[in-house]
VOTIPA-63459 format. One record per residue (C-alpha): x, y, z; residue in three letters. Coordinates in pm, 1 decimal. Example, Ala and Ser with C-alpha at 12.3 -4.5 7.8 and 13.67 -1.06 7.14 Angstrom:
@X->1230.0, Y->-450.0, Z->780.0, res->Ala
@X->1367.0, Y->-106.0, Z->714.0, res->Ser
***
This chain:
@X->-4032.4, Y->48.6, Z->699.9, res->Unk
@X->-3706.8, Y->223.2, Z->792.0, res->Unk
@X->-3515.5, Y->190.2, Z->461.1, res->Unk
@X->-3441.7, Y->542.1, Z->335.0, res->Unk
@X->-3273.2, Y->438.2, Z->9.1, res->Unk
@X->-3207.4, Y->121.5, Z->-184.3, res->Unk
@X->-2938.2, Y->-1.6, Z->-424.3, res->Unk
@X->-2992.4, Y->-44.8, Z->-799.2, res->Unk
@X->-3224.2, Y->-333.0, Z->-880.6, res->Unk
@X->-3465.9, Y->-267.6, Z->-592.9, res->Unk
@X->-3671.7, Y->23.8, Z->-728.0, res->Unk
@X->-3940.4, Y->15.4, Z->-459.1, res->Unk
@X->-3853.7, Y->-101.3, Z->-106.6, res->Unk
@X->-4219.1, Y->-36.6, Z->-18.7, res->Unk
@X->-4346.1, Y->-295.8, Z->-266.4, res->Unk
@X->-4077.7, Y->-541.3, Z->-156.5, res->Unk
@X->-4171.7, Y->-497.5, Z->209.8, res->Unk
@X->-4538.3, Y->-557.6, Z->126.2, res->Unk
@X->-4442.8, Y->-879.7, Z->-55.4, res->Unk
@X->-4229.6, Y->-988.6, Z->241.5, res->Unk
@X->-4517.1, Y->-928.4, Z->480.8, res->Unk
@X->-4758.4, Y->-1131.1, Z->265.4, res->Unk
@X->-4507.1, Y->-1409.8, Z->199.8, res->Unk
@X->-4344.6, Y->-1463.4, Z->537.7, res->Unk
@X->-4641.9, Y->-1355.9, Z->745.1, res->Unk
@X->-4616.8, Y->-1430.2, Z->1113.1, res->Unk
@X->-4242.5, Y->-1363.8, Z->1106.8, res->Unk
@X->-4046.7, Y->-1035.5, Z->1120.0, res->Unk
@X->-4118.3, Y->-851.3, Z->796.3, res->Unk
@X->-4039.7, Y->-481.3, Z->845.5, res->Unk
@X->-3767.1, Y->-403.0, Z->594.1, res->Unk
@X->-3492.0, Y->-228.8, Z->787.4, res->Unk
@X->-3197.7, Y->-239.3, Z->548.7, res->Unk
@X->-3098.6, Y->-351.3, Z->195.0, res->Unk
@X->-2733.9, Y->-404.7, Z->106.2, res->Unk
@X->-2599.2, Y->-513.0, Z->-231.7, res->Unk
@X->-2352.4, Y->-796.0, Z->-174.9, res->Unk
@X->-2049.6, Y->-697.3, Z->-380.8, res->Unk
@X->-1847.3, Y->-927.6, Z->-601.4, res->Unk
@X->-2102.7, Y->-1094.5, Z->-827.0, res->Unk
@X->-2047.7, Y->-1063.4, Z->-1202.2, res->Unk
@X->-2396.7, Y->-1159.9, Z->-1311.0, res->Unk
@X->-2706.8, Y->-1199.3, Z->-1093.3, res->Unk
@X->-2752.0, Y->-936.6, Z->-824.4, res->Unk
@X->-2755.2, Y->-1049.9, Z->-462.6, res->Unk
@X->-2879.2, Y->-845.4, Z->-167.9, res->Unk
@X->-2869.6, Y->-890.3, Z->207.6, res->Unk
@X->-3196.9, Y->-783.9, Z->366.9, res->Unk
@X->-3245.8, Y->-703.2, Z->732.6, res->Unk
@X->-3606.8, Y->-751.4, Z->839.4, res->Unk
@X->-3747.6, Y->-690.6, Z->1185.4, res->Unk
@X->-4063.1, Y->-724.8, Z->1388.2, res->Unk
@X->-4193.8, Y->-855.4, Z->1720.4, res->Unk
@X->-3875.5, Y->-746.3, Z->1894.2, res->Unk
@X->-3643.7, Y->-953.9, Z->1675.3, res->Unk
@X->-3462.3, Y->-929.4, Z->1344.3, res->Unk
@X->-3318.7, Y->-1166.2, Z->1089.2, res->Unk
@X->-3102.3, Y->-1160.2, Z->779.9, res->Unk
@X->-3234.5, Y->-1283.9, Z->445.0, res->Unk
@X->-3079.3, Y->-1294.1, Z->99.1, res->Unk
@X->-3253.6, Y->-1193.1, Z->-225.3, res->Unk
@X->-3133.1, Y->-1290.1, Z->-574.9, res->Unk
@X->-3249.5, Y->-1129.9, Z->-897.9, res->Unk
@X->-3123.6, Y->-1116.6, Z->-1262.1, res->Unk
@X->-2881.4, Y->-843.6, Z->-1369.9, res->Unk
@X->-3001.7, Y->-511.8, Z->-1505.6, res->Unk
@X->-3030.9, Y->-443.1, Z->-1876.5, res->Unk
@X->-2901.3, Y->-688.9, Z->-2138.7, res->Unk
@X->-3030.7, Y->-1031.0, Z->-2025.2, res->Unk
@X->-2985.3, Y->-1319.6, Z->-2267.3, res->Unk
@X->-3262.9, Y->-1569.3, Z->-2342.8, res->Unk
@X->-3263.7, Y->-1872.3, Z->-2106.2, res->Unk
@X->-3001.5, Y->-1705.1, Z->-1884.3, res->Unk
@X->-3045.1, Y->-1586.5, Z->-1525.3, res->Unk
@X->-3342.7, Y->-1812.6, Z->-1456.0, res->Unk
@X->-3432.3, Y->-1745.4, Z->-1094.0, res->Unk
@X->-3699.1, Y->-2014.2, Z->-1089.8, res->Unk
@X->-3443.2, Y->-2273.1, Z->-1196.9, res->Unk
@X->-3198.5, Y->-2170.8, Z->-925.6, res->Unk
@X->-3474.7, Y->-2180.3, Z->-665.2, res->Unk
@X->-3572.9, Y->-2527.9, Z->-780.5, res->Unk
@X->-3215.8, Y->-2655.0, Z->-745.4, res->Unk
@X->-3180.4, Y->-2513.3, Z->-394.3, res->Unk
@X->-3509.6, Y->-2672.9, Z->-297.2, res->Unk
@X->-3395.0, Y->-3010.7, Z->-425.1, res->Unk
@X->-3054.2, Y->-2995.3, Z->-257.1, res->Unk
@X->-3175.3, Y->-2879.2, Z->83.8, res->Unk
@X->-3094.8, Y->-3150.4, Z->335.6, res->Unk
@X->-2844.9, Y->-3334.0, Z->111.8, res->Unk
@X->-2467.9, Y->-3367.9, Z->151.4, res->Unk
@X->-2432.6, Y->-3055.5, Z->-63.4, res->Unk
@X->-2485.7, Y->-2757.5, Z->169.4, res->Unk
@X->-2702.5, Y->-2477.9, Z->30.2, res->Unk
@X->-2894.4, Y->-2184.8, Z->171.4, res->Unk
@X->-3250.7, Y->-2284.4, Z->256.4, res->Unk
@X->-3484.9, Y->-2133.1, Z->-6.1, res->Unk
@X->-3785.4, Y->-1947.9, Z->136.9, res->Unk
@X->-3995.0, Y->-1814.8, Z->-150.7, res->Unk
@X->-3993.0, Y->-1745.6, Z->-523.5, res->Unk
@X->-4160.8, Y->-1443.9, Z->-683.9, res->Unk
@X->-4244.8, Y->-1444.8, Z->-1055.1, res->Unk
@X->-4432.6, Y->-1111.9, Z->-1031.4, res->Unk
@X->-4212.9, Y->-852.1, Z->-1201.5, res->Unk
@X->-4419.1, Y->-572.1, Z->-1046.2, res->Unk
@X->-4246.7, Y->-620.5, Z->-709.7, res->Unk
@X->-3887.3, Y->-527.8, Z->-802.0, res->Unk
@X->-3893.5, Y->-529.8, Z->-1182.3, res->Unk
@X->-3780.2, Y->-890.3, Z->-1235.1, res->Unk
@X->-3839.8, Y->-1241.0, Z->-1096.8, res->Unk
@X->-3645.5, Y->-1311.9, Z->-778.4, res->Unk
@X->-3621.7, Y->-1550.9, Z->-488.8, res->Unk
@X->-3555.8, Y->-1529.6, Z->-119.3, res->Unk
@X->-3335.8, Y->-1756.9, Z->90.4, res->Unk
@X->-3194.1, Y->-1775.0, Z->438.1, res->Unk
@X->-2866.7, Y->-1601.3, Z->511.6, res->Unk
@X->-2574.2, Y->-1840.3, Z->561.7, res->Unk
@X->-2264.2, Y->-1728.2, Z->752.9, res->Unk
@X->-1937.7, Y->-1756.1, Z->568.2, res->Unk
@X->-1677.5, Y->-1562.3, Z->374.6, res->Unk
@X->-1623.4, Y->-1546.3, Z->-0.9, res->Unk
@X->-1254.9, Y->-1607.2, Z->-76.3, res->Unk
@X->-1204.5, Y->-1446.2, Z->-415.0, res->Unk
@X->-843.6, Y->-1323.2, Z->-424.3, res->Unk
@X->-502.4, Y->-1411.4, Z->-291.5, res->Unk
@X->-547.8, Y->-1131.7, Z->-40.8, res->Unk
@X->-856.5, Y->-1315.1, Z->90.5, res->Unk
@X->-678.9, Y->-1652.1, Z->117.4, res->Unk
@X->-371.6, Y->-1498.4, Z->280.5, res->Unk
@X->-549.3, Y->-1542.7, Z->614.7, res->Unk
@X->-523.4, Y->-1921.6, Z->578.0, res->Unk
@X->-231.1, Y->-2123.3, Z->705.4, res->Unk
@X->-77.7, Y->-2370.2, Z->462.2, res->Unk
@X->-253.8, Y->-2651.8, Z->646.9, res->Unk
@X->-589.2, Y->-2472.1, Z->624.4, res->Unk
@X->-537.0, Y->-2400.0, Z->253.0, res->Unk
@X->-471.2, Y->-2766.4, Z->182.8, res->Unk
@X->-773.1, Y->-2872.1, Z->388.7, res->Unk
@X->-992.4, Y->-2628.3, Z->197.5, res->Unk
@X->-856.3, Y->-2762.3, Z->-133.7, res->Unk
@X->-948.0, Y->-3115.6, Z->-29.4, res->Unk
@X->-1291.3, Y->-2998.0, Z->82.8, res->Unk
@X->-1351.9, Y->-2838.7, Z->-257.7, res->Unk
@X->-1262.3, Y->-3164.1, Z->-432.9, res->Unk
@X->-1493.3, Y->-3351.0, Z->-193.9, res->Unk
@X->-1772.2, Y->-3103.3, Z->-266.5, res->Unk
@X->-1741.2, Y->-3127.2, Z->-643.6, res->Unk
@X->-1749.8, Y->-3506.7, Z->-616.6, res->Unk
@X->-2054.3, Y->-3481.1, Z->-386.9, res->Unk
@X->-2240.6, Y->-3259.6, Z->-635.7, res->Unk
@X->-2175.8, Y->-3512.8, Z->-910.0, res->Unk
@X->-2288.8, Y->-3791.6, Z->-680.4, res->Unk
@X->-2632.7, Y->-3647.1, Z->-600.3, res->Unk
@X->-2919.4, Y->-3888.0, Z->-670.7, res->Unk
@X->-3116.5, Y->-3652.7, Z->-895.3, res->Unk
@X->-3418.8, Y->-3882.1, Z->-901.2, res->Unk
@X->-3438.8, Y->-3886.2, Z->-521.9, res->Unk
@X->-3417.0, Y->-3506.2, Z->-486.9, res->Unk
@X->-3658.7, Y->-3427.0, Z->-769.3, res->Unk
@X->-3404.4, Y->-3283.8, Z->-1013.5, res->Unk
@X->-3403.1, Y->-3554.9, Z->-1280.7, res->Unk
@X->-3592.4, Y->-3324.4, Z->-1517.0, res->Unk
@X->-3343.6, Y->-3039.8, Z->-1479.5, res->Unk
@X->-3173.6, Y->-3135.1, Z->-1806.7, res->Unk
@X->-3160.6, Y->-3403.2, Z->-2074.0, res->Unk
@X->-2807.6, Y->-3527.8, Z->-2010.1, res->Unk
@X->-2759.9, Y->-3695.2, Z->-2346.8, res->Unk
@X->-2597.5, Y->-3462.3, Z->-2598.8, res->Unk
@X->-2496.7, Y->-3217.2, Z->-2324.7, res->Unk
@X->-2170.9, Y->-3090.0, Z->-2474.2, res->Unk
@X->-2312.7, Y->-3034.2, Z->-2821.6, res->Unk
@X->-2613.6, Y->-2850.3, Z->-2677.6, res->Unk
@X->-2382.2, Y->-2641.5, Z->-2462.8, res->Unk
@X->-2171.1, Y->-2546.7, Z->-2762.2, res->Unk
@X->-2482.5, Y->-2447.2, Z->-2954.8, res->Unk
@X->-2625.3, Y->-2256.3, Z->-2660.1, res->Unk
@X->-2311.0, Y->-2056.8, Z->-2582.9, res->Unk
@X->-2257.6, Y->-1983.3, Z->-2950.1, res->Unk
@X->-2609.7, Y->-1835.6, Z->-2964.1, res->Unk
@X->-2536.9, Y->-1632.2, Z->-2651.2, res->Unk
@X->-2219.3, Y->-1503.4, Z->-2812.4, res->Unk
@X->-2406.1, Y->-1394.0, Z->-3122.9, res->Unk
@X->-2651.7, Y->-1200.2, Z->-2906.4, res->Unk
@X->-2376.3, Y->-1036.2, Z->-2698.2, res->Unk
@X->-2070.2, Y->-984.7, Z->-2914.2, res->Unk
@X->-1959.5, Y->-623.6, Z->-2945.0, res->Unk
@X->-1653.5, Y->-662.0, Z->-3173.2, res->Unk
@X->-1453.3, Y->-912.0, Z->-3376.0, res->Unk
@X->-1243.7, Y->-1142.4, Z->-3153.7, res->Unk
@X->-959.5, Y->-1314.7, Z->-3341.8, res->Unk
@X->-969.1, Y->-1692.8, Z->-3323.5, res->Unk
@X->-1322.1, Y->-1722.8, Z->-3185.8, res->Unk
@X->-1477.2, Y->-1883.8, Z->-3494.3, res->Unk
@X->-1190.2, Y->-2130.1, Z->-3526.7, res->Unk
@X->-1226.4, Y->-2218.7, Z->-3158.9, res->Unk
@X->-1593.7, Y->-2307.5, Z->-3199.5, res->Unk
@X->-1506.6, Y->-2526.2, Z->-3498.0, res->Unk
@X->-1227.9, Y->-2705.3, Z->-3309.9, res->Unk
@X->-1443.1, Y->-2769.0, Z->-3005.1, res->Unk
@X->-1722.9, Y->-2900.7, Z->-3226.9, res->Unk
@X->-1491.5, Y->-3136.7, Z->-3415.8, res->Unk
@X->-1339.8, Y->-3284.0, Z->-3098.2, res->Unk
@X->-1640.8, Y->-3344.2, Z->-2874.5, res->Unk
@X->-1561.8, Y->-3643.9, Z->-2651.2, res->Unk
@X->-1776.1, Y->-3955.3, Z->-2657.4, res->Unk
@X->-2087.1, Y->-3951.5, Z->-2439.1, res->Unk
@X->-2025.0, Y->-4053.8, Z->-2078.9, res->Unk
@X->-2208.6, Y->-4048.5, Z->-1750.0, res->Unk
@X->-2456.1, Y->-3766.8, Z->-1690.9, res->Unk
@X->-2485.5, Y->-3618.3, Z->-1341.4, res->Unk
@X->-2597.2, Y->-3301.2, Z->-1171.4, res->Unk
@X->-2351.0, Y->-3028.6, Z->-1272.6, res->Unk
@X->-2315.0, Y->-2692.7, Z->-1100.5, res->Unk
@X->-2206.0, Y->-2505.8, Z->-1412.0, res->Unk
@X->-1974.4, Y->-2256.5, Z->-1237.9, res->Unk
@X->-1800.2, Y->-2439.0, Z->-952.7, res->Unk
@X->-1501.1, Y->-2253.0, Z->-810.1, res->Unk
@X->-1360.1, Y->-2132.7, Z->-479.6, res->Unk
@X->-1551.4, Y->-1805.0, Z->-473.6, res->Unk
@X->-1881.8, Y->-1982.5, Z->-533.2, res->Unk
@X->-1872.0, Y->-2141.7, Z->-191.0, res->Unk
@X->-1907.3, Y->-1975.7, Z->149.0, res->Unk
@X->-1635.1, Y->-2065.5, Z->396.7, res->Unk
@X->-1605.7, Y->-2022.4, Z->771.0, res->Unk
@X->-1239.5, Y->-1970.4, Z->848.9, res->Unk
@X->-1177.0, Y->-2137.8, Z->1181.6, res->Unk
@X->-903.2, Y->-2376.4, Z->1293.4, res->Unk
@X->-1053.8, Y->-2616.9, Z->1040.0, res->Unk
@X->-1211.2, Y->-2432.4, Z->742.8, res->Unk
@X->-1563.7, Y->-2545.5, Z->658.5, res->Unk
@X->-1776.2, Y->-2494.1, Z->347.8, res->Unk
@X->-2111.8, Y->-2368.6, Z->475.8, res->Unk
@X->-2286.5, Y->-2335.5, Z->138.2, res->Unk
@X->-2238.6, Y->-2375.9, Z->-235.5, res->Unk
@X->-2391.7, Y->-2075.1, Z->-412.8, res->Unk
@X->-2473.9, Y->-1947.2, Z->-764.2, res->Unk
@X->-2665.6, Y->-2241.7, Z->-911.9, res->Unk
@X->-2817.2, Y->-2054.5, Z->-1207.0, res->Unk
@X->-2636.2, Y->-2272.1, Z->-1466.2, res->Unk
@X->-2699.3, Y->-2605.9, Z->-1295.8, res->Unk
@X->-2828.4, Y->-2886.2, Z->-1515.4, res->Unk
@X->-2783.9, Y->-3255.1, Z->-1590.2, res->Unk
@X->-2472.7, Y->-3307.1, Z->-1796.6, res->Unk
@X->-2111.5, Y->-3414.6, Z->-1822.9, res->Unk
@X->-1940.9, Y->-3381.3, Z->-1482.3, res->Unk
@X->-1600.6, Y->-3327.8, Z->-1644.2, res->Unk
@X->-1728.9, Y->-2997.5, Z->-1782.2, res->Unk
@X->-1759.1, Y->-2882.0, Z->-1419.9, res->Unk
@X->-1407.4, Y->-2999.9, Z->-1343.3, res->Unk
@X->-1270.3, Y->-2830.4, Z->-1655.0, res->Unk
@X->-1414.9, Y->-2491.6, Z->-1559.5, res->Unk
@X->-1291.7, Y->-2529.0, Z->-1201.8, res->Unk
@X->-941.9, Y->-2583.0, Z->-1341.5, res->Unk
@X->-974.0, Y->-2268.9, Z->-1554.0, res->Unk
@X->-1015.2, Y->-2068.7, Z->-1234.4, res->Unk
@X->-758.8, Y->-2270.0, Z->-1034.7, res->Unk
@X->-433.0, Y->-2071.5, Z->-1041.6, res->Unk
@X->-96.2, Y->-2215.8, Z->-943.6, res->Unk
@X->181.7, Y->-2008.2, Z->-781.2, res->Unk
@X->355.2, Y->-1795.1, Z->-1043.2, res->Unk
@X->40.8, Y->-1752.3, Z->-1252.2, res->Unk
@X->-116.8, Y->-1468.4, Z->-1056.4, res->Unk
@X->-284.1, Y->-1210.7, Z->-1277.2, res->Unk
@X->-295.7, Y->-1430.1, Z->-1588.4, res->Unk
@X->-639.1, Y->-1290.9, Z->-1673.4, res->Unk
@X->-505.8, Y->-935.2, Z->-1661.6, res->Unk
@X->-541.3, Y->-835.2, Z->-2027.8, res->Unk
@X->-214.8, Y->-641.5, Z->-2040.9, res->Unk
@X->-10.5, Y->-929.3, Z->-1903.3, res->Unk
@X->-191.7, Y->-1250.5, Z->-1990.4, res->Unk
@X->-42.6, Y->-1322.3, Z->-2331.7, res->Unk
@X->309.4, Y->-1263.0, Z->-2200.6, res->Unk
@X->236.6, Y->-1507.1, Z->-1917.8, res->Unk
@X->103.3, Y->-1791.6, Z->-2134.3, res->Unk
@X->336.3, Y->-2087.3, Z->-2173.6, res->Unk
@X->340.5, Y->-2461.3, Z->-2228.3, res->Unk
@X->24.9, Y->-2633.9, Z->-2096.0, res->Unk
@X->78.6, Y->-2847.5, Z->-1787.8, res->Unk
@X->-46.3, Y->-3201.0, Z->-1731.0, res->Unk
@X->-390.4, Y->-3072.7, Z->-1625.6, res->Unk
@X->-430.7, Y->-2904.4, Z->-1963.7, res->Unk
@X->-376.6, Y->-2539.4, Z->-1863.5, res->Unk
@X->-84.6, Y->-2321.0, Z->-1977.5, res->Unk
@X->197.2, Y->-2305.9, Z->-1724.1, res->Unk
@X->271.3, Y->-1938.9, Z->-1660.7, res->Unk
@X->609.3, Y->-1952.8, Z->-1492.8, res->Unk
@X->707.0, Y->-1594.9, Z->-1567.6, res->Unk
@X->711.8, Y->-1325.0, Z->-1302.4, res->Unk
@X->369.6, Y->-1256.9, Z->-1144.6, res->Unk
@X->155.0, Y->-987.9, Z->-1301.1, res->Unk
@X->-85.7, Y->-760.3, Z->-1113.9, res->Unk
@X->-421.2, Y->-923.0, Z->-1042.1, res->Unk
@X->-701.0, Y->-840.0, Z->-1282.1, res->Unk
@X->-939.8, Y->-578.8, Z->-1154.8, res->Unk
@X->-1231.4, Y->-764.7, Z->-1305.0, res->Unk
@X->-1249.8, Y->-1142.0, Z->-1269.9, res->Unk
@X->-1000.9, Y->-1259.6, Z->-1008.1, res->Unk
@X->-842.1, Y->-1603.6, Z->-1033.8, res->Unk
@X->-544.0, Y->-1593.7, Z->-801.1, res->Unk
@X->-697.7, Y->-1710.2, Z->-470.0, res->Unk
@X->-560.5, Y->-2065.1, Z->-503.1, res->Unk
@X->-205.0, Y->-1938.3, Z->-562.3, res->Unk
@X->-160.7, Y->-1889.5, Z->-187.5, res->Unk
@X->77.9, Y->-2131.4, Z->-12.6, res->Unk
@X->-74.1, Y->-2465.7, Z->84.9, res->Unk
@X->-338.3, Y->-2500.5, Z->-186.0, res->Unk
@X->-326.4, Y->-2811.2, Z->-400.8, res->Unk
@X->-181.9, Y->-2752.4, Z->-744.7, res->Unk
@X->-418.2, Y->-2764.8, Z->-1039.6, res->Unk
@X->-286.9, Y->-3107.5, Z->-1137.7, res->Unk
@X->-323.4, Y->-3234.7, Z->-779.6, res->Unk
@X->-681.4, Y->-3110.4, Z->-761.3, res->Unk
@X->-769.5, Y->-3283.7, Z->-1089.2, res->Unk
@X->-603.1, Y->-3606.3, Z->-975.7, res->Unk
@X->-780.9, Y->-3588.9, Z->-640.3, res->Unk
@X->-1116.9, Y->-3553.8, Z->-813.0, res->Unk
@X->-1039.3, Y->-3855.1, Z->-1032.9, res->Unk
@X->-943.3, Y->-4059.4, Z->-728.3, res->Unk
@X->-1264.4, Y->-3967.2, Z->-546.7, res->Unk
@X->-1494.3, Y->-4041.8, Z->-838.6, res->Unk
@X->-1310.5, Y->-4305.8, Z->-1039.6, res->Unk
@X->-1365.1, Y->-4101.1, Z->-1356.4, res->Unk
@X->-1119.2, Y->-4101.7, Z->-1644.8, res->Unk
@X->-977.8, Y->-3750.1, Z->-1687.7, res->Unk
@X->-740.8, Y->-3827.7, Z->-1974.6, res->Unk
@X->-937.6, Y->-3587.0, Z->-2200.7, res->Unk
@X->-954.8, Y->-3310.6, Z->-1942.5, res->Unk
@X->-771.5, Y->-3074.0, Z->-2179.1, res->Unk
@X->-1081.2, Y->-3057.4, Z->-2399.6, res->Unk
@X->-1299.3, Y->-2969.8, Z->-2102.3, res->Unk
@X->-1057.8, Y->-2698.9, Z->-1988.5, res->Unk
@X->-1061.6, Y->-2548.3, Z->-2337.9, res->Unk
@X->-1440.7, Y->-2564.7, Z->-2330.0, res->Unk
@X->-1428.7, Y->-2383.7, Z->-1994.2, res->Unk
@X->-1222.0, Y->-2102.2, Z->-2144.6, res->Unk
@X->-1473.6, Y->-2076.6, Z->-2429.4, res->Unk
@X->-1769.0, Y->-2064.1, Z->-2191.3, res->Unk
@X->-1607.8, Y->-1800.9, Z->-1969.4, res->Unk
@X->-1524.4, Y->-1591.0, Z->-2276.6, res->Unk
@X->-1892.4, Y->-1590.3, Z->-2377.6, res->Unk
@X->-2004.8, Y->-1505.7, Z->-2023.8, res->Unk
@X->-1761.2, Y->-1212.9, Z->-2000.0, res->Unk
@X->-1861.0, Y->-1085.6, Z->-2343.9, res->Unk
@X->-2220.8, Y->-1077.6, Z->-2221.2, res->Unk
@X->-2115.7, Y->-884.1, Z->-1911.7, res->Unk
@X->-1915.6, Y->-649.7, Z->-2134.0, res->Unk
@X->-2227.3, Y->-582.8, Z->-2340.7, res->Unk
@X->-2414.7, Y->-485.2, Z->-2023.6, res->Unk
@X->-2121.0, Y->-266.4, Z->-1914.6, res->Unk
@X->-2122.7, Y->-81.6, Z->-2247.6, res->Unk
@X->-2496.0, Y->-21.7, Z->-2197.0, res->Unk
@X->-2423.8, Y->116.8, Z->-1846.3, res->Unk
@X->-2627.8, Y->-165.0, Z->-1691.4, res->Unk
@X->-2370.1, Y->-314.3, Z->-1452.3, res->Unk
@X->-2369.1, Y->-251.8, Z->-1078.9, res->Unk
@X->-2031.1, Y->-220.1, Z->-908.1, res->Unk
@X->-1668.0, Y->-182.5, Z->-1015.3, res->Unk
@X->-1424.0, Y->-370.2, Z->-1237.3, res->Unk
@X->-1659.0, Y->-445.6, Z->-1526.4, res->Unk
@X->-1442.3, Y->-240.7, Z->-1763.2, res->Unk
@X->-1188.5, Y->-525.6, Z->-1751.9, res->Unk
@X->-1421.2, Y->-812.0, Z->-1839.9, res->Unk
@X->-1436.9, Y->-743.7, Z->-2211.6, res->Unk
@X->-1060.9, Y->-701.7, Z->-2230.5, res->Unk
@X->-1013.7, Y->-1053.4, Z->-2091.0, res->Unk
@X->-1213.1, Y->-1225.0, Z->-2367.5, res->Unk
@X->-932.7, Y->-1246.5, Z->-2629.8, res->Unk
@X->-700.6, Y->-1392.1, Z->-2364.6, res->Unk
@X->-951.1, Y->-1668.0, Z->-2288.9, res->Unk
@X->-995.5, Y->-1754.0, Z->-2656.9, res->Unk
@X->-616.7, Y->-1769.7, Z->-2704.1, res->Unk
@X->-575.1, Y->-1994.4, Z->-2401.0, res->Unk
@X->-841.0, Y->-2232.1, Z->-2526.6, res->Unk
@X->-648.8, Y->-2272.6, Z->-2852.3, res->Unk
@X->-324.5, Y->-2338.1, Z->-2659.3, res->Unk
@X->-488.9, Y->-2612.2, Z->-2457.0, res->Unk
@X->-635.2, Y->-2776.7, Z->-2768.1, res->Unk
@X->-295.9, Y->-2757.4, Z->-2939.4, res->Unk
@X->-143.7, Y->-2948.4, Z->-2646.6, res->Unk
@X->-429.1, Y->-3201.6, Z->-2643.8, res->Unk
@X->-361.8, Y->-3334.5, Z->-2995.6, res->Unk
***
């Protein structure tokens, strides 16, 4: 082994190398390097360089976050199962290699997968490298990919038991409310009323499909060539069987139109909020604010990207689904993201986050709750 130090979350490179040797025996297994892949807000992801027999290869390891981990969250076995099922389908994923439930190896369950080339486009600075034509092509590809995820034959790929489908939204509301109660660090105005409004307005049951649970631009890997290509969809920890419009609603929460940059910046967001547009999200037409240092949502504001309304309409055209109640699902997406960020804030306050920008996540929560109310007000 040539690793002299390791990032947080990998306490013993020696034990990890021994596990690699036993698990991928016959292939290169000397652990040469461990690098934390920056940018994740939840599970920790590492790029491993392993070598042997005159060759080397890159692998990727995923483990839960440090510290405050909520019940049923960050299930590495579940994510590994989804990747296994989707391998070889129209939804590109990294090929899973092995799952480890033994917490003695690195202190938590984890799994190993192949490294997939591609960039993560998280901010407008990242998407500035795209031409307007490339940005539009990537927008269309994202709509195609979301439709493809929702079109997976879950029986055929062995994922039918991933979730119950029926009663999905009510179970989700209950689940995220429980997570909030376990994470909340302060009183957030309007939160209780938001839960009540979402509960009272749950849409009628519809089709149940595979849902990603956190589908957005920076949860795909992209090779930026003359024609951009999505090489993998990542971060499947919240995947289940449920209402596909919940996926679309959360995607629209993250999808930022020109003029809305920095809306999640706590100091600017409430000044930016305006009248909701036809896709159910407030139209922030005021002057751009600085991008949030925590969660970034401005990547799709670069020239050439479809607007939020165009993306929603394109999804409806591809799938034939009725999106007339999409405002509810967008409000639900704001609620869900608020709970997620409050959980991250709890870990930050316990000094259990790895990386920068986590000081902003808790500050964004009231903005998300307020936006959810605005969307529901417009959806009357």
